[in-house]
MARPA-364270 format. One record per residue: x, y, z of N, C-alpha, C in turn; residue in one letter. Coordinates in steps of 0.1 Angstrom, whole numbers, plus 5000, padded with zeros to 4 digits. Atoms other than C-alpha are relative to their C-alpha. Layout:
XYZXYZXYZA...
END
This chain:
501449994997190193869203499249994986M500850025013187593769177499350134996A500849895004185994029156498549985003Q501450014999182394109162499449984986T500750035013179894019134500050134992R500049875007179594389126501350044995R498749965004183294449125500549914988E499650095011183794149102499350054987A500749955012181194299078500750124995L499449875004182894639078501449974994K498750015005186394509073500249914988L499950095011185794219050498950004991G501350005005182394299039499849994985G500450015014180894359005500950104992L499249885002183794599000500550024986G499449955013186094718972500249884991I500050105010185894518940501449944997G498850075004188494268929500450024986A499549995014190594268898499949864994L500150135007190093988872501349974994A498950045007192793788856499749974986L500250045014193093748818500049854998P499950145003192893408801498849925003G501250084997189293318808499649924987L500250095012188293028786498650034994T501349975007185393028762498849945008S501150054992183292808785499650095011S500349904989183693058813499350124995V500549875005182793348790498649984994L501350035007179593178776498950075007S501149924994176393378781499049905006A501050084993173593258804498949954990A501150035009171093258775500650014985Q499649995014171493208737500250154996P499749865004173093528722499250044988M500649945012171193748699500350155000K499749865000171894098688499050095006P501049904994170294398705499250064988A500949945010167394558687500650134994S499449885005169394878684501450015006R498749994995173194908686500250135007P499749884992174495158712501550035000L498749964997177595358717500150005015K499950024986178595238752501350055005L498849964993181095408775500049925013L499950074988182195178803501250055008I499049954991184095338832500549885008L499550134996186295048841500049914988G500150085012186194748819501149895001G499050114999189294548830500049955015T500150054986188194468866499349865000G500650134999185994178877498849994991F501150025009182694228860500250074986T499849925013183894478833500349924988G499750075012185494228809498849924995P501250075004182194028809499050094994F500949905006180294348802500550034985Q499549975013182594428773499749894990V500250115009182394088757498549984997R501450015003178694068761499450114991Y500449885008178194418747500449984986A499550035013180294328717499249904993L500850105006178294018711498650044997A501349945003175094218712500150104989R499849905011176494448685500250145004G499849874996177294748705501550054997H498749945001180194988700500550045014E499649994986182294988732501350095001V498849924996184695248747500249975015T499850024986186295168780501050115005I499249904994187995418804500649955012F499450044988190595318829501550055000N498649944999194195378840501049934991R499150065010195595158813501149915006G499050084993197494938838499949854996S500150145004196194608823499650004986K500450025014195794488788499349874998S500750135003193194228778499749994986L500350035013192394068746498550004998D501549995002188894148732499749934987W500550075012186893958706499550094989P500449915010186194268687500650145003G499449874998187094638684499550075013P500449924988187194828717500950125001V499249884998188295188721500450015015E499550004986190495218752500550145003E499649864996190695568768500849985014L499250004988193395618795499850125009V500249884990192795838826500049955014G500150034986192195838863498850075006D501249944994188995888882500350105011R499649914990190896078908500450144995N499549875004192496348887500250024985N499749995014192496288850498849944992D501250045009189196278830500050074987L499949925012190496468801499549924988E500450085011189896178777498549994998A501450015001186196198784499350134994L500549875004185796558773499750014985K500449985014183996658741499749884992N500450135006182796308734498549975004R501350044997179296168733499849854998T500350155000177895818740498549995003W501450024996174395678743499849975014D500250044986174895518777501449995006V498850024992177595528803499749895011C500150094989178095228827501250025009I499049974990179895318858500249895010D499850124992181495018875500850035013N499350014988182494988911500650135005H499649874994182795358919499749995015T500250004985183295378957499950145006S499949864994183595758961499050094992L500949915006180796008954500750114992P499349905007183396258942500349954986V499850055013184096028913498850024991W501249985008180496038902499850154997V500249865003180396418906500950054989R499149955010183496478885499649944986D500450055013182296238858498750064995A501349945003178796388859500250144994G499749865005180196738853500450004985Q499650015014181696618820499049934992I500950095008179196358809498550054999L501349955001175996548816499750074987Q500249955013174496628783500749934988G499250075010176996408765499749855000N500650145000175396068775498550015003V501550004998171695998773499649935012D500550084988171595748802501349965008H498950044991173795658832499649885008Y500250124992173995308847501149995010V499150004989175595288881500049875007F499950124992176894968897500250035014T500049974985176094998934500249875007S499950114991175694738961498949995009T501050014989173194598986500550065013L499549944988175394749012499550145002S500549864999173695089006498850005010V501150004991170794979028500350025015Y499849964986170595119063499849885010A500350114991169194799078500049874993S500150145006169594429072499149915009N500850074990167094329099498749944993A501350045006163994299076500149894989E500050115010163193989056499350054987L500649985013162394029018499950154998D500149865002163094409019500350034985A499849975014162894568984500850134998D499249885003164394868967499650135006E500549884993162295108986500550025014T499549994986164095039019500950125001A499149884998165995329035501449974998A498550015003169595389025500850065012L499149944990172495479047500150154998H499749865000173095839055501450035004E498649974997176695969055500050095012Y499949934987177596089090501250095002Q498849924999180796269083499850144996G500149865003181596629075499750034985E500249985014181896609037500349884992D499750125007181496299016500950024988P499149975011183296468987501450005004M498649994995186396489008500649865003A499550144997186596109013500849954988E499150065010189295918994500149855002S499850154998190295558989500849975012M499350024988192695599017499150005013D500949994988190095709042499049895000S501050115000187695439030500749875004L499350124996190395169034500250005015R499849984986190995309069498849975008A501350014993187295279078499049944990N500950065010185395019057498650015004M501449964996182295119077499450114991G500549895009182095409052499549944987L500350055013181595169023498650024996F501449995003177795149024499550154999G500449865001177195519032500650084988P499449935011179595639005499449954987L500750055012177995408979498650064999K501349945000174595548990500150154995A499749865004175995908985500350004985E499750015014177295798951498749994992S501350015007173795688941499350135000E500749875000172396028952500750094990R499349915010175096198931499649974986E500550045013173995998901498750064997V501349945002170496118906500050154998A499849865001171696478909500350044985R499549975013173396468875499249954989W500850075010171096238856498649975006F501250034992167696278875499049924993P501050085007165496128848500549904990D499450095010167895908830501249925006S499050084994169695668853499549875005H500350134995169695308864501049975011T499150044989171095178897499949855001I500050154998172094808899500749975013V499550034987172594688934500349855002R499750144998174394348934500249955014P499550074987174794108963501449964998T498650055002178093928967500249954986L499750055013179493888932501049895000I499250124999181093548926500349954986V499850065013182493338899501550014995G498749995005185593318877500650144999P499449875000187993608881499950075013G500249934987187093698917501349985008D498850014992190393768934499950025015N500249994986188893818968499949865006T500150144995188293438971498949985010D501150014989185193508993499149884997R500750125003183193248974500949894996F499150105006186093068957500549915011T499550094988187192938992499249875000Y500850124997184292698993500249904989W499750105010184692528959501449945001P498650054998188492498965500049915012V500050084988187892369000499349874998R500750125002185292118990500749904990M499250085009187491998962501249935007A498950064992190191918988499449885008R500650114994187691689005500349985015G499850034986187891529039499050075010G500849944990186491689071500050154998Q500249865004185092029063499350075012V500749924990184192289090499050094993L501149935006180792429081499350095010A500549914990179192729098498449995002P501450004997175792729116499449864999G500750135001173192459110499749974985D500250025014173092499072498750074995G501349945004169692679072500150154997K499949855003170993039069499950024985D500249975014169993189036501350064994P498849955008172593279009499450074988V500249935012172393538982501350034993Q498849985008175093548955499650034986I500349995015175293638918501349994993I498950025009177593528891500450134993D499649885006179693808877499550024986A500549995014178593718842498550035000R501549975000174893738852499850155003D500249864997175194078867500650094989V499449935011177394198838498950014988A500950005011174794088812498750075004E501249934996171894228832500350154999F499749865001173694568834500050054985T500049965014174194578796498650004995V501449995005170494488790499350115006R500649894994169494758814500450134993Q499649895008171594998794499250014987A500850005012169694888763498650055001E501449964997166294938778499950145006T499949874993167395248797498950015011R500950014989165395138827500350105010A499849904990164895398853499849945014Q500250054987165395328890501049905005G499150094994167095078913499549864999A500350145002167294698910500949925009F499250094992168494448936500449884991N499550115008170694208916500549895009A499750104991170593918939499549864995A500450135004170393548932500149895011G500750045012169293288928498550045000P501449975000165593298919499249895007D500750094991164693038945500650005013Y499450004987165292988982501349925000P498750065001168992908987500650015014F499550014986170592799020501549974999T498650044999174192749031500249854998F500050145002173492379032499949964985E500150035014172292378996501250044992A498849955007175292578985501249905002M498850094998177892339001499749864994L500450135007175992018989500150024985Y500049975014175692178955501550004995G498650005003179492238954500549865000I499550144999180191888966499649914988R500450085011178091748938500850034987A499249965012180091938912501449945001V498650054999183491838926500149854999T500050155000182591478931501049945010G499050054990185091458960499349975013V500650034986184091288993500450115010P499849904990183691559019498950005010A500950014989182091539053499850145006E500349874995180391859065499849995015L500150004986180891929102499450145004N500749874997178292199112500350045014W499749954987179292419141499250135002A500949894997176992669158500750135000S499449874999177593039157500650035013A499449984987178193039194501349935002E498850074999180792769192501150074991F499049945008182592939163500550135006L499649884993182593269182500949975012S499250044989184093099212501449964995E498850045006186792959189500750114993Q499449895007187493299174499949994985G500250025014186193199140498950104996V500949895003184493499124499249974987N500850005013181593509099500650094990P499649925012182293639064501550004997W498550005003186093649068500549865001S499550144999186993299082499049904994D501050085006183693149070499350084989M500549915011183093339037498649974996P501450005005179593409024499049995012V500950034989178093319058499850115010W500449914989176293559082498849945007I501250064993173993409109498850094998P501249925003170493519099499250035013S500649974988169493669132500250155004E499849864995169094009149500150104989G499749895010170494299129500249954986D499750065013171294059101499049894996Y501050105003168093859099499750004985A500349995014167493979064501150034991G498849975008171094019052500049934987F500050075012170693749026498649964995A501450025004166993779020499450124993S500549885007166594088998499149954989R500950035011163794088973500750034987S499449985014164994038937498950004990N501150015009161494038922500050114989A500049895010161794378905501149974989K499050035010165094278889499749894991A500450115008163793948877498950044990I501049955009160794118862500650084989T499349915010163194358844501049924992A499250095009165094058829501349945006G498850074994167693938854499949854999L500050155002168593578846501249955008T499050074992170793328864500549874993F499450135004173193058853499749895010R500150114989172792718870501250015009P499049994990174692718902501249914997F498950095003176692418891501050064990A499249945010177992618862501050115006E499249904993179192898885501249935007T499050084992180992638907501149954990V499050065009182692458878500950114993S499249895006183792788861500950065010A499149954990185192918893501249915002T498950094999187292608898500949994988L499250005012188392598862500950125000E499249885000189592958865501149995010W499050004989191292908899501149904997F498950115003193092588888500950044989N499149955010194592788859500950115005E499249904995196193038882501449955004Q498750044996199893028891500049925014P499950084988200892788919500050085013E499949924988201793058944498650075003D501449944998198293218938499149905006R500850104995196592888944500349965015Q499650044986198492828976499750105011S500249894991197493148992498650064998A501449955000193693188994499950135008L500149874993192693539003498850025009R501250004991189593449023499949865005A500250134994188593169046501049965010G499150044989190092989075501149914994I498950085005193492829070499849855003S500150144998193792449068500449965014A499550034987195792439100499050045011E501049954990193292649120498749924999R501250085002190392459105500149865008E499850134993191892129118499950025015A500149984986192292279153498650025005E501449984996188692399154499249874999V500750135001187392059141500449915011L499650084988189391889169499250045012E500849944989187692119194498649964999A501450045002184292049179499849865003L500250144997184691679180500249965015H499850024985185991689216498850055007S501249954994182991899225498849904999A
END
């Protein structure tokens, strides 16, 4: 049985962040704008730092002249272009390395549980001047409204105790992802009421994304031939390059901006059709797009977001899913790389991965299943 649209979002959704792979090239690591030092160097604590956006934050912060400390479980080792203090611990049960230390700003990456914010807040309150929290657009209670901004209502947790939730309970019910992120934001506000920034990214894409939710499309278009494409191409798309959200987060730490910001791109209307044609232009490979309606795909058991990554039909409860207002973030300094650069960097990174990794995409419809659906589409 095909998943419903809502189930696909819960299970495959905007969920738990991916891990990045080392070995990113200098072209991939280049900043969106010419680099210049910050007006005042900061002592930055980054909770995380070896995941998807973290390495880009570290490198950008170093290039801006900041002193960087990262805190993680120490399970991965990355090469940095400058001195980085690495503290080892665990957000679940070992924050000892954070005690009796002070920093100007803490950047909290990809925390999924409010208990992690509470425990960090108990130690860092009074020891950091500002707290920057990486959240998600999934915190919003409704996706039905077009151009909704940061004032829109957030999810309310409906369970007994959000502090009792664990990564196991979250994985068992990904429908908790948005509500727990919203609770995490509220916990940030409890511990740092007048000194916090909330960054709410849309789907984060680009080099290093091991979920393959966006990567599927550059890889598929580079293969060429007959391509199954969802809808009529007019559904809106919002994505953001991991490097763009990383740099914005560091700049927000520098300005200590207060409040929430929707980190969604690009800064112009962007459709699924424009995305696929843009990817095709970068690859230069002949590929024919075969558009299939949402109704036909549902009949074929092809699910939005999981089988057709990035795509959600813009109707009903999801009419505004990819139409969040990013005006406030742009005013605060959010910038975007050209889409072609995101595509080329994604392909460059993916093509450098081991052969077994390249042969097993983690999102998107399989080549065999795509051929079956295309045959049914042409017969219809």
